[in-house]
C-alpha positions in Angstrom: 32.5 15.4 -13.3 33.2 17.8 -10.6 36.9 20.3 -10.5 37.1 19.2 -6.6 36.0 15.8 -6.8 35.9 12.1 -8.9 32.1 12.1 -8.8 29.9 11.8 -11.8 26.0 12.7 -12.0 23.9 10.3 -13.7 20.3 10.9 -13.8 17.6 7.8 -14.5 14.2 8.6 -15.1 11.3 10.1 -15.7 10.8 7.5 -18.0 12.6 4.0 -18.1 12.3 0.9 -18.7 13.1 -0.5 -15.1 10.0 1.9 -13.7 6.8 1.2 -14.7 5.6 4.5 -13.6 7.3 8.1 -13.8 9.9 9.2 -11.1 12.9 10.8 -11.5 16.3 9.8 -9.6 19.0 11.6 -9.7 22.4 10.2 -8.3 25.6 11.4 -7.6 28.0 8.4 -8.2 31.7 8.0 -7.8 32.9 5.2 -10.4 30.1 2.7 -9.9 29.3 3.6 -6.1 26.3 5.7 -5.5 27.3 8.6 -2.9 24.0 11.1 -3.3 20.4 10.4 -4.4 17.6 12.6 -5.2 14.1 12.4 -6.6 11.6 13.9 -8.4 8.0 13.5 -8.1 5.2 15.3 -9.7 4.5 13.5 -13.4 1.3 11.5 -12.4 -0.1 14.2 -10.6 -4.1 13.1 -11.1 -5.9 15.7 -8.6 -7.8 13.0 -7.4 -8.6 14.7 -3.6 -9.6 17.8 -5.4 -12.3 15.4 -7.5 -13.0 13.8 -4.8 -14.9 17.1 -3.1 -16.9 17.4 -6.0 -18.9 13.6 -5.7 -20.9 12.2 -3.5 -20.1 9.8 -0.7 -20.8 6.7 -2.9 -19.2 8.1 -6.1 -15.8 8.8 -4.1 -15.6 5.0 -3.5 -14.7 4.2 -7.1 -13.0 7.1 -7.9 -10.3 6.2 -4.9 -10.6 2.4 -6.1 -8.4 3.7 -8.9 -6.0 5.4 -7.3 -4.2 2.1 -7.3 -5.3 -0.7 -9.6 -2.8 -3.6 -7.7 -4.1 -1.9 -4.6 -7.8 -1.1 -5.3 -9.4 -2.2 -2.1 -7.1 -0.8 0.0 -7.6 2.8 -0.7 -11.8 2.6 -1.0 -11.4 0.4 2.9 -9.3 3.4 4.5 -12.1 6.0 3.1 -14.7 4.3 4.4 -13.2 3.5 7.9 -12.8 7.0 7.7 -16.4 8.2 7.1 -17.7 5.6 9.6 -15.8 7.1 11.9 -16.8 10.5 11.6 -20.2 9.1 11.5 -20.2 6.3 13.8 -21.6 3.9 11.8 -20.7 0.5 13.0 -20.5 -2.5 10.2 -22.3 -5.3 10.7 -19.8 -8.4 11.8 -20.4 -10.6 8.3 -19.2 -7.7 6.1 -16.3 -6.9 8.5 -15.6 -10.5 7.2 -15.7 -10.1 3.8 -13.6 -7.3 3.8 -10.9 -9.0 5.5 -11.3 -11.8 2.8 -11.1 -9.8 -0.1 -7.8 -7.9 1.5 -5.8 -10.6 2.4 -6.7 -11.6 -1.1 -5.7 -8.7 -2.5 -2.5 -9.0 -0.5 -1.7 -12.2 -2.0 -1.7 -11.7 -5.5 -0.3 -8.2 -4.7 3.1 -9.7 -3.2 3.3 -12.6 -5.8 2.9 -9.6 -8.4 5.8 -7.7 -6.6 7.8 -11.0 -6.5 7.5 -11.6 -9.7 8.4 -7.5 -10.6 11.5 -8.5 -8.2 12.9 -11.4 -9.9 12.5 -9.3 -13.4 14.6 -7.0 -12.3 17.4 -8.9 -11.5 16.7 -10.7 -14.7 15.8 -13.9 -13.1 12.9 -14.2 -16.0 11.8 -18.1 -14.8 10.7 -16.7 -11.3 9.2 -13.8 -12.8 6.9 -16.2 -14.7 6.7 -18.8 -12.1 4.9 -16.1 -10.1 2.4 -14.5 -12.2 1.4 -17.7 -13.1 0.1 -19.2 -10.0 -0.6 -15.7 -9.1 -3.8 -16.1 -11.4 -5.3 -19.0 -9.5 -5.9 -15.9 -6.6 -7.0 -13.6 -9.4 -10.1 -16.1 -10.5 -10.7 -15.8 -6.9 -11.3 -12.1 -6.5 -13.1 -12.3 -9.7 -15.4 -14.7 -8.9 -16.2 -13.3 -5.7 -16.1 -9.5 -7.0 -16.7 -9.7 -10.9 -13.4 -7.8 -11.4 -9.9 -9.1 -11.2 -9.4 -5.3 -10.3 -11.1 -2.7 -9.1 -13.7 -4.7 -7.8 -16.6 -2.3 -6.4 -16.8 -4.6 -3.5 -16.9 -1.7 -0.5 -19.3 0.9 0.1 -20.4 2.9 4.0 -21.1 0.7 6.4 -20.4 -2.8 5.0 -20.0 -4.6 1.2 -22.4 -4.5 -1.9 -22.1 -8.2 -2.2 -21.9 -11.6 0.2 -19.7 -14.8 -0.5 -22.5 -17.3 -1.6 -22.5 -20.6 -0.7 -21.4 -22.1 -3.8 -17.9 -19.9 -3.0 -17.0 -21.0 -0.4 -15.8 -24.6 -2.3 -13.7 -22.7 -4.5 -12.1 -20.5 -1.7 -11.1 -23.6 0.0 -9.8 -25.2 -3.3 -7.6 -22.0 -3.7 -6.5 -21.8 -0.4 -5.2 -25.7 -0.5 -3.8 -25.1 -4.0 -1.2 -22.1 -2.4 -0.9 -24.5 0.8 0.5 -26.9 -1.4 2.7 -24.5 -3.4 3.9 -22.4 -0.6 6.8 -24.6 0.4 8.2 -25.0 -3.2 8.1 -21.0 -3.9 9.5 -20.3 -0.6 12.5 -22.6 -1.7 13.3 -20.9 -5.2 12.6 -17.1 -3.7 14.5 -17.6 0.1 17.0 -20.3 -0.8 18.0 -19.9 -4.8 21.7 -18.4 -5.0 20.9 -16.0 -7.5 18.2 -14.3 -5.3 20.9 -14.4 -2.8 23.6 -13.0 -4.4 21.4 -10.0 -5.8 19.8 -9.2 -2.7 21.3 -9.8 0.0 23.0 -6.8 2.0 21.7 -4.8 -0.7 19.6 -1.3 -0.5 20.1 -2.0 3.9 17.7 0.1 6.1 19.0 -0.2 9.5 15.9 -0.5 12.0 17.4 3.4 13.2 16.8 4.7 10.0 13.2 2.6 9.5 12.2 4.5 12.8 13.6 7.7 11.9 12.2 7.9 8.0 8.7 6.6 9.4 8.8 3.4 6.7 5.8 1.5 6.8 4.9 -1.7 5.8 6.9 -4.8 4.6 9.8 -2.3 4.2 9.5 -1.9 7.4 9.1 -5.0 8.9 11.9 -5.9 6.9 14.3 -3.8 8.7 12.9 -5.5 12.6 10.3 -2.6 12.7 7.1 -4.3 13.9 4.7 -1.8 12.4 1.3 -3.4 11.3 -1.9 -1.7 11.5 -3.8 -5.0 11.2 -2.2 -5.7 14.8 -2.2 -1.9 16.2 -5.1 -0.5 15.0 -7.1 -3.2 14.2 -10.8 -3.3 11.8 -12.7 -5.9 10.3 -12.3 -9.3 11.5 -8.7 -8.4 12.7 -9.6 -8.1 16.3 -10.7 -11.8 16.3 -7.3 -13.2 14.9 -5.4 -13.4 18.1 -2.4 -15.2 16.6 -1.7 -13.0 13.9 2.0 -10.9 14.1 3.9 -9.0 12.5 5.6 -11.1 9.9 9.6 -10.8 10.5 13.0 -12.4 9.5 13.3 -13.8 12.7 10.2 -16.3 12.0 12.7 -18.2 9.7 15.7 -17.6 12.4 17.3 -14.6 10.5 18.3 -11.5 12.3 16.9 -8.5 10.4 19.3 -7.1 8.4 16.8 -4.5 6.3 18.1 -5.8 3.1 16.2 -6.2 0.1 16.4 -9.9 0.9 14.5 -9.3 4.1 11.8 -7.7 2.3 11.2 -10.5 0.3 11.3 -12.7 3.5 8.4 -10.8 4.6 6.3 -10.7 1.7 6.9 -14.8 1.4 5.8 -14.9 5.0 3.0 -12.7 4.2 1.7 -14.8 1.7 1.2 -17.6 4.0 -0.6 -15.5 6.2 -3.4 -14.1 4.0 -4.0 -17.5 3.2 -4.6 -18.8 6.8 -6.4 -15.6 7.3 -9.0 -16.1 4.5 -9.3 -19.8 6.3 -10.1 -18.7 9.4 -12.5 -15.9 8.2 -14.5 -18.8 6.0 -14.2 -20.9 9.4 -15.5 -18.2 11.2 -17.8 -16.3 9.3 -20.8 -14.6 11.3 -24.4 -14.5 9.8 -26.1 -11.7 9.2 -26.6 -8.5 7.2 -23.7 -7.3 5.1 -24.0 -4.0 4.7 -25.9 -1.2 7.1 -28.2 0.7 4.1 -28.5 -0.6 1.0 -29.7 2.2 -0.7 -27.5 4.8 -1.6 -29.9 7.8 -1.7 -31.2 7.3 1.9 -27.6 6.6 2.9 -26.3 10.4 1.6 -29.1 11.8 3.0 -28.1 10.5 6.7 -24.5 11.1 6.1 -26.0 14.7 5.1 -26.7 15.5 8.3 -23.7 14.6 9.9 -20.6 17.4 10.9 -17.0 16.3 12.2 -14.1 14.9 11.2 -12.8 10.8 11.1 -9.4 8.9 10.2 -9.0 5.2 8.5 -5.8 3.6 8.8 -5.5 0.1 6.8 -2.7 -1.9 6.2 -2.1 -2.3 2.4 0.1 -4.9 1.1 2.8 -1.7 0.5 1.9 -0.6 4.3 -0.5 2.1 5.9 -2.7 3.8 3.9 -4.7 6.3 5.6 -7.2 8.8 4.8 -8.5 11.8 6.3 -12.2 13.0 5.7 -14.0 15.9 7.3 -17.7 15.9 6.6 -19.8 19.0 6.8 -23.7 18.2 6.0 -22.5 17.7 2.5 -23.5 15.1 -0.4 -20.1 14.2 0.1 -16.8 14.7 1.5 -16.1 18.5 2.4 -12.1 17.4 2.5 -10.3 14.6 2.2 -6.6 13.8 2.3 -4.8 10.5 1.2 -1.3 9.2 2.6 -0.3 6.5 -0.1 2.7 4.4 1.6 4.9 5.0 -1.1 5.0 8.5 -0.1 6.1 7.5 3.5 8.7 5.4 2.0 9.9 7.0 -0.6 12.1 9.1 2.1 14.0 5.7 3.3 15.0 5.1 -1.0 18.0 8.1 0.0 19.1 5.9 2.7 19.0 2.6 0.6 20.6 4.0 -2.3 23.7 5.3 -0.4 26.8 3.2 -0.9 24.8 1.1 -3.7 26.5 -0.1 -7.3 24.9 1.6 -10.3 23.1 -2.2 -11.0 21.8 -2.5 -8.2 19.0 0.9 -8.8 16.3 -1.0 -10.2 16.2 -4.0 -7.6 16.3 -1.2 -4.7 13.8 1.1 -6.2 11.2 -2.2 -6.7 12.0 -3.2 -3.3 9.9 -1.1 -1.5 7.2 -1.6 -4.1 6.6 1.8 -5.2 3.4 3.1 -6.5 4.1 6.1 -7.5 0.7 7.3 -8.8 -0.5 6.7 -4.9 2.1 8.7 -3.5 2.1 11.5 -6.3 2.1 15.1 -5.0 2.0 18.4 -7.1 5.2 20.0 -8.0 5.4 23.9 -6.5 6.3 26.4 -9.3 7.1 29.9 -8.4 9.0 32.6 -11.1 8.9 29.3 -13.4 11.1 27.4 -11.4 10.2 24.2 -9.9 12.3 22.4 -6.6 11.5 24.5 -4.1 12.9 24.1 -0.8 11.2 24.7 2.9 12.5 24.6 6.3 10.7 22.4 8.6 9.1 25.6 10.3 8.3 27.2 7.2 6.0 23.6 6.4 4.8 23.7 10.1 3.1 27.0 9.6 1.9 26.5 5.8 0.5 23.2 7.1 -1.7 25.6 10.2 -2.5 28.4 8.0 -3.9 25.5 5.7 -5.7 23.4 8.5 -7.3 26.8 9.6 -8.3 27.6 5.7 -9.6 24.3 6.0 -11.7 24.7 9.3 -13.0 28.1 8.2 -14.7 26.9 4.7 -15.7 23.8 5.9 -17.4 25.8 9.9 -15.5 23.2 12.2 -14.4 24.6 15.3 
């Protein structure tokens, strides 16, 4: 206990039963109230960006699928979009629709998985078992279309590796009908149950102003009334054709956004229905034609070896915007690759969400941004045997400029 105050330090992590990945929280608490929060990452840094520079363009796709098993189409999607942007590759219309279907099925299963985790964190295991039970239907569907429940190996630069066969359409429609029939009951359990409301309402609040200032993304931002959605703001794949698509908001069910844990649940529940309707739209309007620009990997790599430039790929993963920046420099693979995951953007909001909360609320607040620590993890700088170095904004800007100059010099870009 501090001599001058009544606060105590409280450390949780890096390993804790409430967290599925290692992250360390250092809280300062006054009784049961949290008054200050700090976070420590770096326990699962895998050096994927470095490894990617040692692979060819096609091998990188399967490496990036392993950044996150739950978002295993999102990172390859952003990467392919970045390379296609740099190389000026136009993806066939049918491939765009297939990509959208796989991406939305992944969003549906991810939100159902999160709902179960959130229910478990507040001790509502009946709801946890219910949501994970109905999630199996979409997982079976993904396995039917791609061969895998995770790490689908579906994407390639310039299109997709597999088409949706005619015999799959009926199964997909049956799956959509299954979720349409379940939606009202599931929404009732999630949004009208008194237990959920008591544990989630006015907990972990992130105001609109804080969401803007801290650059929140995905359902975390939309729950605070910030209408950010890459599918609408920077549409790719089939999204430009879906004119009715709007960012989900608590206002859609007549509630003014408070930016709390409950609003984040509302947004995800609404997006489950969105995903079902988007998949249905794509099935009803599926274009004919090819599914890939170049199906032979060696030929595609040789074409990309002639490209010199950079590209940015942005995609709305279930957790929010994922961005990949690639530099091509006449090599068999990317000369440089930079990944920004949604958890990296949303982690700063934790400090605001925890402020004023009680110790018992820590697990559900932490889970409310649907964190993927392995996605966001960065290395920790150690100097003279000590970590936790601090940099001013000016120092960070200077270091960033110097790094960019080194990259350009190495890659030969002007």
